[in-house]
Structures are given as structure tokens and as C-alpha cells.
ZALO-579378 format. One record per residue (C-alpha): residue number from 1; residue in one letter; x, y, z. Coordinates in Angstrom, 3 decimals, decimal comma. Layout:
ZALO-579378
LOTI;num;residu;px;py;pz
LOTI;NUM;A;X;Y;Z .
...
//
This chain:
ZALO-579378
LOTI;num;residu;px;py;pz
LOTI;1;X;-23,141;-1,208;2,751 .
LOTI;2;X;-24,638;1,798;4,525 .
LOTI;3;X;-23,501;3,416;7,779 .
LOTI;4;X;-26,024;1,291;9,697 .
LOTI;5;X;-24,422;-1,886;8,359 .
LOTI;6;X;-20,971;-0,658;9,352 .
LOTI;7;X;-22,244;0,231;12,842 .
LOTI;8;X;-23,716;-3,242;13,296 .
LOTI;9;X;-20,446;-4,825;12,265 .
LOTI;10;X;-18,434;-2,661;14,682 .
LOTI;11;X;-20,922;-3,422;17,458 .
LOTI;12;X;-20,245;-7,102;16,765 .
LOTI;13;X;-16,504;-6,435;17,129 .
LOTI;14;X;-17,054;-4,835;20,529 .
LOTI;15;X;-18,473;-8,069;22,015 .
LOTI;16;X;-15,017;-9,511;22,755 .
LOTI;17;X;-15,652;-12,516;20,506 .
LOTI;18;X;-13,402;-13,960;17,815 .
LOTI;19;X;-14,605;-15,156;14,412 .
LOTI;20;X;-13,034;-16,849;11,416 .
LOTI;21;X;-12,935;-15,076;8,057 .
LOTI;22;X;-15,756;-17,305;6,732 .
LOTI;23;X;-17,926;-16,592;9,808 .
LOTI;24;X;-17,339;-12,852;9,466 .
LOTI;25;X;-18,324;-12,887;5,798 .
LOTI;26;X;-21,558;-14,719;6,617 .
LOTI;27;X;-22,309;-12,309;9,456 .
LOTI;28;X;-21,571;-9,359;7,183 .
LOTI;29;X;-24,013;-10,643;4,608 .
LOTI;30;X;-26,690;-10,827;7,307 .
LOTI;31;X;-26,083;-7,082;7,859 .
LOTI;32;X;-26,530;-6,343;4,152 .
LOTI;33;X;-22,807;-6,203;3,385 .
LOTI;34;X;-21,267;-7,547;0,180 .
LOTI;35;X;-17,977;-8,999;1,458 .
LOTI;36;X;-15,285;-10,893;-0,444 .
LOTI;37;X;-13,256;-13,925;0,579 .
LOTI;38;X;-9,639;-14,189;-0,554 .
LOTI;39;X;-9,255;-17,679;0,911 .
LOTI;40;X;-8,328;-19,319;-2,442 .
LOTI;41;X;-5,199;-17,135;-2,636 .
LOTI;42;X;-4,248;-17,865;0,955 .
LOTI;43;X;-4,809;-21,589;0,403 .
LOTI;44;X;-2,351;-21,598;-2,509 .
LOTI;45;X;0,479;-20,353;-0,248 .
LOTI;46;X;3,122;-22,663;1,194 .
LOTI;47;X;4,162;-21,161;4,529 .
LOTI;48;X;7,173;-23,435;4,846 .
LOTI;49;X;8,504;-22,298;1,464 .
LOTI;50;X;7,918;-18,632;2,366 .
LOTI;51;X;9,630;-19,124;5,740 .
LOTI;52;X;12,743;-20,343;3,944 .
LOTI;53;X;12,702;-17,339;1,599 .
LOTI;54;X;12,286;-14,977;4,547 .
LOTI;55;X;15,087;-16,603;6,524 .
LOTI;56;X;17,508;-16,476;3,589 .
LOTI;57;X;16,585;-12,842;2,918 .
LOTI;58;X;17,202;-11,872;6,548 .
LOTI;59;X;20,588;-13,621;6,521 .
LOTI;60;X;21,651;-11,638;3,451 .
LOTI;61;X;20,269;-8,331;4,736 .
LOTI;62;X;21,901;-8,769;8,143 .
LOTI;63;X;25,390;-8,866;6,626 .
LOTI;64;X;25,343;-5,113;5,919 .
LOTI;65;X;22,290;-4,301;8,075 .
LOTI;66;X;20,434;-3,257;4,916 .
LOTI;67;X;17,052;-3,609;6,666 .
LOTI;68;X;17,831;-1,537;9,778 .
LOTI;69;X;15,755;1,625;10,211 .
LOTI;70;X;17,545;4,765;11,466 .
LOTI;71;X;14,641;5,315;13,917 .
LOTI;72;X;11,693;3,112;14,821 .
LOTI;73;X;8,985;5,738;14,169 .
LOTI;74;X;9,406;6,045;10,383 .
LOTI;75;X;7,803;2,862;9,080 .
LOTI;76;X;5,514;0,206;10,549 .
LOTI;77;X;3,914;-1,809;7,755 .
LOTI;78;X;3,570;-1,658;3,985 .
LOTI;79;X;4,036;-3,469;0,707 .
LOTI;80;X;5,770;-3,135;-2,633 .
LOTI;81;X;4,624;-4,176;-6,111 .
LOTI;82;X;7,007;-5,545;-8,741 .
LOTI;83;X;6,884;-6,684;-12,323 .
LOTI;84;X;9,483;-9,044;-13,753 .
LOTI;85;X;11,573;-8,808;-16,896 .
LOTI;86;X;13,824;-11,378;-18,548 .
LOTI;87;X;17,372;-10,328;-19,287 .
LOTI;88;X;20,419;-12,243;-20,481 .
LOTI;89;X;21,847;-12,454;-16,946 .
LOTI;90;X;18,545;-13,623;-15,453 .
LOTI;91;X;15,395;-12,167;-13,911 .
LOTI;92;X;15,281;-8,505;-13,019 .
LOTI;93;X;12,564;-6,665;-11,155 .
LOTI;94;X;11,190;-3,175;-11,581 .
LOTI;95;X;9,075;-1,181;-9,166 .
LOTI;96;X;5,462;-0,372;-9,848 .
LOTI;97;X;4,650;1,260;-6,524 .
LOTI;98;X;4,939;1,056;-2,782 .
LOTI;99;X;1,915;0,976;-0,482 .
LOTI;100;X;1,682;2,298;3,033 .
LOTI;101;X;-0,378;1,515;6,113 .
LOTI;102;X;-3,784;1,369;4,413 .
LOTI;103;X;-3,207;-2,210;3,300 .
LOTI;104;X;-6,228;-4,069;1,945 .
LOTI;105;X;-6,085;-7,696;0,923 .
LOTI;106;X;-4,203;-8,951;3,970 .
LOTI;107;X;-6,606;-11,890;4,196 .
LOTI;108;X;-4,939;-13,213;1,024 .
LOTI;109;X;-1,804;-14,088;3,020 .
LOTI;110;X;-1,700;-16,812;5,655 .
LOTI;111;X;-2,567;-16,304;9,308 .
LOTI;112;X;1,100;-16,675;10,205 .
LOTI;113;X;2,077;-13,918;7,770 .
LOTI;114;X;-0,841;-11,738;8,882 .
LOTI;115;X;0,438;-11,871;12,468 .
LOTI;116;X;3,858;-10,590;11,388 .
LOTI;117;X;2,337;-7,552;9,676 .
LOTI;118;X;-0,104;-6,959;12,554 .
LOTI;119;X;2,910;-6,888;14,882 .
LOTI;120;X;4,308;-4,099;12,691 .
LOTI;121;X;1,132;-2,051;13,225 .
LOTI;122;X;1,240;-2,932;16,904 .
LOTI;123;X;4,677;-1,309;17,213 .
LOTI;124;X;2,892;2,035;16,728 .
LOTI;125;X;0,229;1,240;19,335 .
LOTI;126;X;2,914;0,086;21,772 .
LOTI;127;X;4,855;3,326;21,260 .
LOTI;128;X;1,690;5,336;21,986 .
LOTI;129;X;1,026;3,373;25,192 .
LOTI;130;X;4,589;3,872;26,422 .
LOTI;131;X;4,880;7,547;25,441 .
LOTI;132;X;1,488;8,611;26,875 .
LOTI;133;X;1,581;11,871;24,912 .
LOTI;134;X;-2,100;12,529;25,669 .
LOTI;135;X;-1,132;12,657;29,343 .
LOTI;136;X;-4,216;10,739;30,534 .
LOTI;137;X;-2,890;7,177;30,139 .
LOTI;138;X;-5,387;6,596;27,345 .
LOTI;139;X;-4,665;5,684;23,726 .
LOTI;140;X;-7,120;6,430;20,920 .
LOTI;141;X;-6,475;4,460;17,722 .
LOTI;142;X;-8,367;5,580;14,616 .
LOTI;143;X;-8,798;2,887;11,949 .
LOTI;144;X;-9,928;4,217;8,577 .
LOTI;145;X;-11,786;2,098;6,014 .
LOTI;146;X;-13,063;2,819;2,493 .
LOTI;147;X;-16,777;3,447;2,037 .
LOTI;148;X;-18,589;0,152;1,285 .
LOTI;149;X;-15,396;-1,802;1,926 .
LOTI;150;X;-15,814;-5,372;0,714 .
LOTI;151;X;-12,851;-6,382;2,871 .
LOTI;152;X;-13,975;-4,786;6,156 .
LOTI;153;X;-13,673;-8,201;7,848 .
LOTI;154;X;-9,884;-7,868;7,528 .
LOTI;155;X;-10,008;-4,927;9,941 .
LOTI;156;X;-12,097;-7,019;12,355 .
LOTI;157;X;-9,453;-9,748;12,375 .
LOTI;158;X;-6,659;-7,195;12,791 .
LOTI;159;X;-8,314;-5,281;15,654 .
LOTI;160;X;-9,190;-8,555;17,391 .
LOTI;161;X;-5,494;-9,498;17,235 .
LOTI;162;X;-4,561;-6,151;18,819 .
LOTI;163;X;-7,228;-6,576;21,494 .
LOTI;164;X;-5,910;-9,995;22,515 .
LOTI;165;X;-2,338;-8,673;22,847 .
LOTI;166;X;-3,457;-5,675;24,892 .
LOTI;167;X;-5,739;-7,665;27,167 .
LOTI;168;X;-2,824;-9,954;28,025 .
LOTI;169;X;-1,265;-6,798;29,508 .
LOTI;170;X;-4,430;-6,287;31,581 .
LOTI;171;X;-5,400;-3,215;29,562 .
LOTI;172;X;-9,065;-2,358;28,995 .
LOTI;173;X;-9,878;-2,326;25,268 .
LOTI;174;X;-12,877;-0,588;23,748 .
LOTI;175;X;-14,077;-0,731;20,120 .
LOTI;176;X;-16,406;2,031;18,890 .
LOTI;177;X;-17,870;3,515;15,742 .
LOTI;178;X;-18,423;7,193;15,013 .
LOTI;179;X;-21,993;7,057;16,390 .
LOTI;180;X;-21,060;5,561;19,750 .
LOTI;181;X;-17,840;7,531;20,232 .
LOTI;182;X;-17,828;10,345;22,771 .
LOTI;183;X;-15,298;12,396;24,659 .
LOTI;184;X;-15,409;10,186;27,753 .
LOTI;185;X;-14,289;6,911;26,203 .
LOTI;186;X;-13,485;4,327;28,863 .
LOTI;187;X;-10,803;2,083;27,397 .
LOTI;188;X;-7,125;2,222;28,190 .
LOTI;189;X;-6,856;1,631;24,451 .
LOTI;190;X;-9,876;2,554;22,346 .
LOTI;191;X;-10,253;1,652;18,676 .
LOTI;192;X;-12,499;3,967;16,705 .
LOTI;193;X;-13,422;2,618;13,253 .
LOTI;194;X;-14,837;4,999;10,653 .
LOTI;195;X;-15,104;5,149;6,886 .
LOTI;196;X;-13,544;7,943;4,862 .
LOTI;197;X;-16,880;9,680;4,281 .
LOTI;198;X;-17,460;9,895;8,033 .
LOTI;199;X;-13,924;11,162;8,562 .
LOTI;200;X;-14,302;13,910;5,959 .
LOTI;201;X;-16,482;15,929;8,348 .
LOTI;202;X;-14,948;14,971;11,707 .
LOTI;203;X;-11,158;15,194;11,302 .
LOTI;204;X;-9,147;18,271;12,231 .
LOTI;205;X;-5,608;19,291;13,164 .
LOTI;206;X;-4,661;21,646;15,983 .
LOTI;207;X;-2,070;21,882;18,768 .
LOTI;208;X;0,008;19,450;16,672 .
LOTI;209;X;-2,597;16,703;17,142 .
LOTI;210;X;-4,792;15,019;14,578 .
LOTI;211;X;-8,233;15,113;16,204 .
LOTI;212;X;-11,648;13,587;15,645 .
LOTI;213;X;-14,583;15,600;16,960 .
LOTI;214;X;-11,985;17,545;18,931 .
LOTI;215;X;-10,495;14,460;20,626 .
LOTI;216;X;-6,747;13,817;20,325 .
LOTI;217;X;-5,880;10,729;18,266 .
LOTI;218;X;-2,868;8,694;19,383 .
LOTI;219;X;-2,443;6,472;16,299 .
LOTI;220;X;-3,753;6,635;12,728 .
LOTI;221;X;-4,161;3,301;10,887 .
LOTI;222;X;-3,565;3,820;7,995 .
LOTI;223;X;-2,126;6,621;5,940 .
LOTI;224;X;-5,287;6,893;3,827 .
LOTI;225;X;-6,627;8,967;6,726 .
LOTI;226;X;-3,617;11,295;6,730 .
LOTI;227;X;-3,836;12,067;3,011 .
LOTI;228;X;-7,416;13,225;3,530 .
LOTI;229;X;-6,419;15,790;6,137 .
LOTI;230;X;-6,239;19,051;4,203 .
LOTI;231;X;-4,665;21,301;6,794 .
LOTI;232;X;-1,793;23,591;5,786 .
LOTI;233;X;0,101;23,216;9,061 .
LOTI;234;X;-0,246;19,424;8,974 .
LOTI;235;X;1,019;19,312;5,383 .
LOTI;236;X;3,948;21,570;6,279 .
LOTI;237;X;4,964;19,453;9,282 .
LOTI;238;X;4,751;16,222;7,290 .
LOTI;239;X;7,180;17,732;4,815 .
LOTI;240;X;9,521;19,477;7,251 .
LOTI;241;X;9,408;17,688;10,627 .
LOTI;242;X;6,684;15,075;11,155 .
LOTI;243;X;7,960;14,335;14,678 .
LOTI;244;X;6,376;17,583;15,851 .
LOTI;245;X;3,036;15,885;15,145 .
LOTI;246;X;2,000;14,096;18,342 .
LOTI;247;X;-0,236;11,594;16,527 .
LOTI;248;X;1,614;8,497;15,276 .
LOTI;249;X;0,849;7,866;11,608 .
LOTI;250;X;1,145;4,433;10,068 .
LOTI;251;X;3,214;5,443;8,099 .
LOTI;252;X;4,581;9,013;8,385 .
LOTI;253;X;6,397;8,538;5,042 .
LOTI;254;X;3,010;8,300;3,278 .
LOTI;255;X;3,762;11,172;0,916 .
LOTI;256;X;6,543;9,073;-0,602 .
LOTI;257;X;4,376;5,974;-1,015 .
LOTI;258;X;1,545;8,113;-2,455 .
LOTI;259;X;3,714;9,828;-5,056 .
LOTI;260;X;5,185;7,237;-7,435 .
LOTI;261;X;7,964;9,598;-8,515 .
LOTI;262;X;9,127;9,911;-4,893 .
LOTI;263;X;9,052;6,124;-4,536 .
LOTI;264;X;11,277;5,825;-7,596 .
LOTI;265;X;13,506;8,537;-6,167 .
LOTI;266;X;13,911;6,475;-2,978 .
LOTI;267;X;15,106;3,575;-5,122 .
LOTI;268;X;17,442;5,888;-7,056 .
LOTI;269;X;19,081;7,062;-3,819 .
LOTI;270;X;19,687;3,411;-2,840 .
LOTI;271;X;20,850;2,346;-6,295 .
LOTI;272;X;24,195;0,909;-5,175 .
LOTI;273;X;22,486;-1,409;-2,707 .
LOTI;274;X;19,470;-2,348;-4,825 .
LOTI;275;X;21,389;-3,287;-7,964 .
LOTI;276;X;22,912;-6,276;-6,156 .
LOTI;277;X;19,350;-7,564;-5,712 .
LOTI;278;X;18,653;-7,251;-9,468 .
LOTI;279;X;16,442;-4,174;-9,378 .
LOTI;280;X;16,035;-2,742;-12,869 .
LOTI;281;X;15,947;1,030;-13,203 .
LOTI;282;X;13,486;2,763;-15,511 .
LOTI;283;X;13,386;6,392;-16,608 .
LOTI;284;X;10,967;8,629;-14,718 .
LOTI;285;X;10,042;12,235;-14,029 .
LOTI;286;X;7,005;14,151;-12,763 .
LOTI;287;X;4,688;16,969;-13,821 .
LOTI;288;X;2,825;19,395;-11,575 .
LOTI;289;X;0,154;20,604;-13,999 .
LOTI;290;X;-1,468;19,611;-17,267 .
LOTI;291;X;0,658;21,762;-19,542 .
LOTI;292;X;3,861;20,413;-18,006 .
LOTI;293;X;2,482;16,872;-18,285 .
LOTI;294;X;1,716;17,267;-21,999 .
LOTI;295;X;5,115;18,817;-22,687 .
LOTI;296;X;7,038;16,165;-20,773 .
LOTI;297;X;5,150;13,251;-22,314 .
LOTI;298;X;5,866;14,603;-25,775 .
LOTI;299;X;9,531;15,127;-24,864 .
LOTI;300;X;10,186;11,616;-23,471 .
LOTI;301;X;8,388;9,628;-26,161 .
LOTI;302;X;10,147;11,685;-28,850 .
LOTI;303;X;13,608;11,523;-27,273 .
LOTI;304;X;13,617;7,913;-26,072 .
LOTI;305;X;11,250;6,412;-28,684 .
LOTI;306;X;9,647;3,988;-26,267 .
LOTI;307;X;6,295;3,800;-24,454 .
LOTI;308;X;5,773;5,546;-21,119 .
LOTI;309;X;3,055;5,308;-18,465 .
LOTI;310;X;1,412;8,181;-16,608 .
LOTI;311;X;0,335;7,630;-12,993 .
LOTI;312;X;-1,679;10,087;-10,858 .
LOTI;313;X;-0,673;11,011;-7,319 .
LOTI;314;X;-2,136;8,810;-4,579 .
LOTI;315;X;-3,916;6,507;-7,011 .
LOTI;316;X;-4,649;2,823;-6,467 .
LOTI;317;X;-6,164;-0,095;-8,302 .
LOTI;318;X;-4,763;1,168;-11,601 .
LOTI;319;X;-7,169;4,126;-11,616 .
LOTI;320;X;-5,792;6,779;-13,960 .
LOTI;321;X;-2,820;4,712;-15,098 .
LOTI;322;X;-2,557;5,220;-18,862 .
LOTI;323;X;0,099;3,985;-21,317 .
LOTI;324;X;1,398;6,382;-23,976 .
LOTI;325;X;2,772;4,996;-27,238 .
LOTI;326;X;5,927;6,557;-28,775 .
LOTI;327;X;3,849;6,993;-31,939 .
LOTI;328;X;1,110;8,882;-30,119 .
LOTI;329;X;-0,041;12,066;-31,821 .
LOTI;330;X;0,555;15,188;-29,795 .
LOTI;331;X;-3,076;16,122;-30,413 .
LOTI;332;X;-4,279;12,953;-28,659 .
LOTI;333;X;-2,086;13,210;-25,559 .
LOTI;334;X;-4,529;15,668;-24,001 .
LOTI;335;X;-7,373;13,177;-24,601 .
LOTI;336;X;-5,417;10,432;-22,846 .
LOTI;337;X;-4,789;12,730;-19,882 .
LOTI;338;X;-8,514;13,478;-19,723 .
LOTI;339;X;-9,217;9,736;-19,744 .
LOTI;340;X;-6,772;9,301;-16,866 .
LOTI;341;X;-8,356;12,078;-14,806 .
LOTI;342;X;-11,853;10,734;-15,496 .
LOTI;343;X;-10,883;7,308;-14,111 .
LOTI;344;X;-9,178;8,911;-11,118 .
LOTI;345;X;-12,137;11,131;-10,206 .
LOTI;346;X;-14,588;8,253;-10,716 .
LOTI;347;X;-12,810;6,405;-7,926 .
LOTI;348;X;-11,733;9,248;-5,628 .
LOTI;349;X;-14,218;12,042;-6,408 .
LOTI;350;X;-13,309;15,673;-7,024 .
LOTI;351;X;-11,825;16,281;-3,573 .
LOTI;352;X;-8,595;14,504;-4,582 .
LOTI;353;X;-5,989;16,042;-6,897 .
LOTI;354;X;-4,349;13,669;-9,429 .
LOTI;355;X;-1,334;16,005;-9,734 .
LOTI;356;X;1,579;15,738;-9,598 .
LOTI;357;X;1,640;12,977;-12,214 .
LOTI;358;X;4,511;10,517;-12,476 .
LOTI;359;X;5,769;9,672;-15,960 .
LOTI;360;X;7,598;6,329;-16,064 .
LOTI;361;X;9,217;4,322;-18,817 .
LOTI;362;X;7,250;1,188;-19,678 .
LOTI;363;X;9,410;-1,921;-19,380 .
LOTI;364;X;9,419;-5,183;-21,303 .
LOTI;365;X;7,711;-7,506;-18,856 .
LOTI;366;X;7,656;-11,278;-18,518 .
LOTI;367;X;4,579;-13,165;-19,693 .
LOTI;368;X;3,034;-16,371;-18,374 .
LOTI;369;X;0,255;-18,766;-19,363 .
LOTI;370;X;-2,347;-18,884;-16,558 .
LOTI;371;X;-4,400;-22,037;-15,888 .
LOTI;372;X;-7,629;-20,464;-17,194 .
LOTI;373;X;-6,208;-19,343;-20,555 .
LOTI;374;X;-3,979;-21,996;-22,100 .
LOTI;375;X;-3,780;-20,129;-25,404 .
LOTI;376;X;-2,943;-16,675;-24,078 .
LOTI;377;X;0,068;-14,985;-22,498 .
LOTI;378;X;-0,619;-12,674;-19,554 .
LOTI;379;X;1,336;-10,076;-17,627 .
LOTI;380;X;1,572;-10,371;-13,850 .
LOTI;381;X;3,023;-8,625;-10,836 .
LOTI;382;X;3,994;-9,577;-7,298 .
LOTI;383;X;3,118;-7,820;-4,075 .
LOTI;384;X;5,484;-8,362;-1,156 .
LOTI;385;X;4,539;-7,259;2,380 .
LOTI;386;X;6,945;-5,843;4,967 .
LOTI;387;X;6,662;-4,866;8,634 .
LOTI;388;X;8,855;-3,395;11,320 .
LOTI;389;X;10,033;-5,423;14,295 .
LOTI;390;X;12,002;-3,458;16,877 .
LOTI;391;X;13,617;-1,181;14,305 .
LOTI;392;X;14,285;-3,869;11,707 .
LOTI;393;X;12,183;-4,363;8,571 .
LOTI;394;X;11,033;-7,949;8,110 .
LOTI;395;X;9,900;-9,314;4,719 .
LOTI;396;X;6,699;-11,265;5,236 .
LOTI;397;X;5,229;-12,906;2,151 .
LOTI;398;X;2,836;-11,903;-0,575 .
LOTI;399;X;1,019;-12,899;-3,706 .
LOTI;400;X;1,082;-12,775;-7,488 .
LOTI;401;X;-1,646;-11,027;-9,492 .
LOTI;402;X;-2,305;-11,920;-13,105 .
LOTI;403;X;-3,820;-9,538;-15,672 .
LOTI;404;X;-7,407;-10,081;-16,819 .
LOTI;405;X;-6,730;-10,088;-20,543 .
LOTI;406;X;-4,049;-11,829;-22,562 .
LOTI;407;X;-1,256;-9,606;-23,829 .
LOTI;408;X;-1,405;-8,845;-27,529 .
LOTI;409;X;1,364;-6,273;-27,624 .
LOTI;410;X;-1,061;-3,358;-27,631 .
LOTI;411;X;-1,288;-0,714;-24,919 .
LOTI;412;X;-4,778;-1,717;-23,774 .
LOTI;413;X;-4,591;-1,328;-19,995 .
LOTI;414;X;-6,743;-4,427;-19,431 .
LOTI;415;X;-3,704;-6,345;-20,668 .
LOTI;416;X;-1,316;-5,065;-17,999 .
LOTI;417;X;-3,382;-3,704;-15,077 .
LOTI;418;X;-3,148;-6,622;-12,669 .
LOTI;419;X;-4,827;-5,341;-9,474 .
LOTI;420;X;-7,363;-7,894;-8,275 .
LOTI;421;X;-9,784;-5,064;-7,587 .
LOTI;422;X;-9,049;-3,640;-11,051 .
LOTI;423;X;-9,413;0,044;-11,668 .
LOTI;424;X;-13,202;-0,387;-11,844 .
LOTI;425;X;-13,515;-1,877;-8,332 .
LOTI;426;X;-14,477;-5,460;-9,230 .
LOTI;427;X;-12,506;-7,923;-7,082 .
LOTI;428;X;-11,447;-10,936;-9,155 .
LOTI;429;X;-9,956;-13,450;-6,723 .
LOTI;430;X;-9,267;-16,146;-9,322 .
LOTI;431;X;-6,391;-14,075;-10,736 .
LOTI;432;X;-4,441;-14,161;-7,467 .
LOTI;433;X;-1,896;-16,763;-6,395 .
LOTI;434;X;0,091;-17,156;-3,180 .
LOTI;435;X;3,800;-17,911;-2,918 .
LOTI;436;X;4,761;-21,560;-3,225 .
LOTI;437;X;7,207;-23,701;-5,137 .
LOTI;438;X;4,386;-24,768;-7,445 .
LOTI;439;X;3,318;-21,185;-8,169 .
LOTI;440;X;6,938;-20,180;-8,750 .
LOTI;441;X;6,987;-22,606;-11,685 .
LOTI;442;X;3,865;-20,959;-13,145 .
LOTI;443;X;5,604;-17,572;-12,859 .
LOTI;444;X;8,965;-18,884;-14,128 .
LOTI;445;X;10,644;-17,729;-10,920 .
LOTI;446;X;13,012;-19,508;-8,573 .
LOTI;447;X;13,824;-19,314;-4,861 .
LOTI;448;X;16,563;-16,705;-5,324 .
LOTI;449;X;14,224;-14,466;-7,327 .
LOTI;450;X;11,877;-14,267;-4,343 .
LOTI;451;X;14,825;-13,646;-2,022 .
LOTI;452;X;15,851;-10,691;-4,189 .
LOTI;453;X;12,345;-9,202;-4,126 .
LOTI;454;X;12,087;-9,647;-0,352 .
LOTI;455;X;15,421;-7,851;0,052 .
LOTI;456;X;14,494;-5,031;-2,358 .
LOTI;457;X;11,288;-4,359;-0,427 .
LOTI;458;X;13,145;-3,966;2,872 .
LOTI;459;X;15,851;-1,737;1,386 .
LOTI;460;X;13,234;0,469;-0,279 .
LOTI;461;X;11,488;1,372;2,963 .
LOTI;462;X;14,835;1,882;4,717 .
LOTI;463;X;15,805;4,284;1,914 .
LOTI;464;X;12,576;6,245;2,424 .
LOTI;465;X;13,416;6,538;6,104 .
LOTI;466;X;17,107;7,406;5,694 .
LOTI;467;X;16,598;9,811;2,787 .
LOTI;468;X;13,259;11,287;3,853 .
LOTI;469;X;14,221;14,969;3,788 .
LOTI;470;X;16,364;14,536;0,689 .
LOTI;471;X;13,426;12,955;-1,139 .
LOTI;472;X;10,818;15,443;0,104 .
LOTI;473;X;13,008;18,437;-0,801 .
LOTI;474;X;14,091;17,154;-4,224 .
LOTI;475;X;13,345;19,754;-6,897 .
LOTI;476;X;15,293;18,811;-10,041 .
LOTI;477;X;12,221;17,572;-11,893 .
LOTI;478;X;13,309;19,306;-15,069 .
LOTI;479;X;15,428;16,173;-15,624 .
LOTI;480;X;14,472;12,645;-16,640 .
LOTI;481;X;15,934;10,365;-13,971 .
LOTI;482;X;16,991;6,752;-14,296 .
//
């Protein structure tokens, strides 16, 4: 998909027409786009079953207000990935990562669930409308998308949802691309959609505003835009006092969701709460350069005599995630790090830094037999989505993702990297499953297991919000934490 194809698609969005996912995919193909449908995953979801899980989770969370944000500008929408392990007292769950506002794959959840997460994003737009920080009663919303995004139709559906809500308030809505955008945009709320390559030459930060071609941006959707803004003052304010930044970022806690070690630290600071939801804690630490990474890997596998995983900063799709055996030769650790960096740079190019690396203990995970491989056992994970609603985090729903290859007990990453896009970018829809009673049997999970994961997800993002400065200022990385 070239820039011309993206422009045609955005021009289609500007016509004030609504399309189904299937219609959008067909239209995209007519523009030379290679788009993917996740409908089979969505179709395997039972909304009624998920509603019951959500309701039970909210009842439990309400008792101690475990899902209440300290302020409503810290988190809007995100997700959390779990793997499952079997222990004598039942199922336990361990964190893989959290994901911020740059969610892709939302078309894999039902329309009802999509609306809940869209309402989380809309909280940010609503705040921008009410606050009028630009001072001209106009709101500019920048929506960032990956280059050649095979799921660009998800953004069309999302922006169309926002447009309908805003038009019901009698607000004028405009949808533009980078070629048609100019200083004198006409909408009360204008959505500017651009891919990350286009943003690399047009974004700036000054006067405490994120700007595009010099124009003040009211809202950034999502945090993938913010991590590409390499401005020293912006970086400093994100760390020290993000509220001095006038642009609303979905989400401002993106540095914590980017850095796996900070995500695990957020769980560590909420340990007393999370343990009642059966969260399992794994050892972790971080390394800021290659020498420190080599030294720490050698230390943990020697001391604890178990496998660990290294994860680059801001990675996704499993890119750069490498397992390290406790029997690994010191001489080969450097080669494994080089393999990790090669994967990372292949996906994100040289303008992204994989450091600091997170080093995490590798857990014993549950295995299942998927329908397409009756002879093999596969690893799997679960992604659960969350969104804010008036200062309260709501668990939404999610999906399970099953590894490509059967698990043989080796440390071949094809056996435990479960992302449907894989670390090589190929989207393999058949490995995804929605949440339903039937799917829970496949995964050997029960209703209460899902309730626990829904609760953990909410508490995690509350912990990021409550402990933001404590997490960002943490410096005792000479220790192994867990």
C-alpha cells in the first residue's frame, strides 16, 4: 500500500458514509491495499458469556474500588497479554506485556466490545473539546497508523464511530490525510490520519504542544506516535510532569507499556492486590547496554538455573524476543543478542533503540491441543482489552492466540511466540479464538479464570496511574526483582 492508496482510503472516509468491515476490505483491495479480515475470531466470541464475565469482574473490583483511576487523564484504552500456568491450587496467570493506545486487531472483538473501547478513546476527545486548550474552539486529532497497515479498516470503523457521536452534538467533523491537511482546517473536530513514515518528517514539539506542520495537535491516537517524537523537552516532561504537555496522549503512561520491565514493576507495586486474582510473579530485571545485558543474562541463568527471555524496549509482535537456556554458553549469549537486535531492526529500522532490554524468567506454561493439530501440544496466550469510562477502568473482552508450532520442550521461539502477526509480520487468523464457553474448554479455563484476568488487567493500569512517578524514577536495577 503506497501513500496514494492511503489517501484514497482516507478520502473515502471523508464522505460521511458508513461501511461494514467486509465492504471496507473489498474497497481497500480496489485501491491496491492488502487488507486482512479477523471476522473468524470475532464470530467465535459469545458476547453474552463475556458480558457475564465483565459484570462479575466489575462487582468484585467495586468492593475495594480496585479499578478507580486517581485522575481521568492517565489512561484511556489498552490491553494486557497473559500466559497461563497450572499449579496445585489452580490456574495462575503471568504477564507478558501491556499495550497502550496503538491497538491493532480490534476488529477481532465484537462490535459491542469495540464500542466500549472506542468510548475509552472518546474520553480523550471529549476532554479536548471541553478544555479548548487551543483557544479557537477547534480540536485536531492525529491518528497514527503503521506503514502498509493491513488493518487500516479498523481505524476507518473507529473514526466513523467518533464522527457519529460528535455529529449528534451538532459538531462539524472533518477527516483529512497529510496531503489535504492545511492550517485552515474547517472542522470543529478534525481527524488527521497519517502513517508513521509521513509523521517522521512532520512532527515537532514546541510551546508544550505536539505539532504537525506547525499546527497544534489536541489528541494523539495512539502512543506509537508519541514514542517516535525524539525531542528532549518532550521526553523530559513525559518523565517528570506530562500534564504540562497540552496535547492529550492516548496514553500518557506509554513509557511504562513500552518498557516491559516497567510494566512488571507496576505489577510488583500492586502485588498485594494482584495476588488475590492469582497473578504469578516472575523474576525480572533490565539492562541499559549490551555489556550489562550479557553480564546480567549470565548472572541470572547461573544463579537461578532456569531459562530467561530477553525483550527489547518498545517491541511488538515478538520481534527481538529471544529465550536463553540455563545451559547457554557465555560465548553464544552475544550471538543471541545480535539475533534479537537483527529481528528488532528488521521490523522497526535503525531509528529505534532496542535498549533498555528486559530480562524475565521464563515460566512453565499451560499447553493445549488446537483443532488443526490433534497430535501436538501448543502454547497460547490471552489478550484482554480495557478502557476508561468516567474515571473507572472497564474490562471489555479479548481473544486467545495459539502458537504456530507444537511445543517440543525446546526454546525455538516459533513454539511460544503466539502473536497472530508473528514477529515476521504474517497475520495468521486461524490461530485466534474469541472468548466463549466452548473456547474456554479448549483452553482448559473456567469462568472464574477469565474473571481473574479481567480484574488483573484493570488493576495493572490503575497501578501504572497511581505509581507513575515511582515507576518512572525507579533506579534499583542492580537487583533481580520478583
